N, C-alpha and C positions, 0 to 999 in steps of 0.2 A: 441537442446543443451542438453547434458547429464552432470549431476553433478557427477564427478568421485568418490567423497568421499562417496556418499550415494547410488550410482547406481540409481538415480532418473533422469527422463527426464522432462524438462519443457514443460508443456502442454498449459498453459495459461499465458499471460501477459496482464494486463489491466492498463490503465493510467487514472488518474483523477486530477481534480483541485478543490481546496477549498479556500474559502475566509472568512475573518472576517471583516465585515464593521464597527464594533464598535471600532476598534483600541484597545487601552489599552493592547497592546502587547500580544494578545491572539493567540499565535502560535499553541498551542495544539488544539484549536477549529478549526482553519484553516486546520491543518493536518488531523483531524478526518473527516472533510468535504471532503477533497481530497480522503481519503481512501474510504469513502462511494460512492463518485462519480465513482471511479475506479470499485468498485463492481457492480455498476449499468450498466457500459459499457461492462462488461465481459459476457461470456457465462458460468458462474459457475454452472448453473443448470444441465449441463452435468454430473457433478461429482456425483449427486444423483443417476444417472442411471448406474454408472460403478461398483457398488458393491465392492468398495474399502473402507476399514476401515478408518475413519478419522485420526486415529493415524499413518497411513501409508502415509498420504498426507502432504507434506511439503509446507509451505507458507512463502514467503519472502516479506516483505513490506519495501519499500524504500520511504522516504518522504524528500522533499527538502524545506527548509525555510531559510530566511535570518539569523535567529538567532537559530541555532539548539539546543543550550544549554537551550533555553527557552521552549522546548517541553517536556511535561511529557509523555514519550513513554509508561509508565506503563498503561496509559489509552487506548492504542490501543487494539483492540480486532480483532478477526477474526472468522467468522461464520464457517470457514473450519478447523481451527486448534486451539487447546487450547494454543499452544505456538508458535505463528508465530515468525520467525526470523525478527527482526526489525532493520532498519538502518535509522538514521536521519542525513541528510547531508546538507551542505550549498547549497541553491538553492532558487527557488521561487522568489517572488518580494515583496517589500514594496512600496506602492504608497502613497505618502503623500498628504493629503487634503490641498490645498493651503490656505484655509480660517481658518481651525482649527489647522493645523499642525499634526493632528492625522493620523497614518498610516492605510492604508487598507492592510492587510496581505494576500498574495496570496501564497498558498502552492501547490506543485505538488506531486503526488504519483504514484508509480508503485507497483502493486500487482502481484507477480509471484506465480504460482502454479506448483509444481513438483510432479510427480507420480512415484512410483516404476516401473521398467521395466515390461511390460506386455507381456505375451506369444502371439506371432502373431502380435504384434504392432511394427511399426517402427516410432519413433519420430525423425524428422530431423530438 
């Protein structure tokens, strides 16, 4: 997949899930756990070997939670990019504890890494 606006091709997409068992509407914490989980499932170590400046790597983070407005996206970070593109959307799950009524918040995340077109490479 090529992003026509920046001439970058997507190299990596990683998925993750995060939870907050404490309830108390901690959507941000669940989202951060989901992003960390996505990082752990990816092969991001390849980027260190490519000799591409971090400023040339574009990172897009999409997080789904039941209440997107309760996520402090400013707390998201990326080890790959100082300014990742962040999208918080409706998704994930809230599972209510039948005894206490407290929600267990489940967030899902996708981390996409886009690189500039490289000579001799074909990204499909």
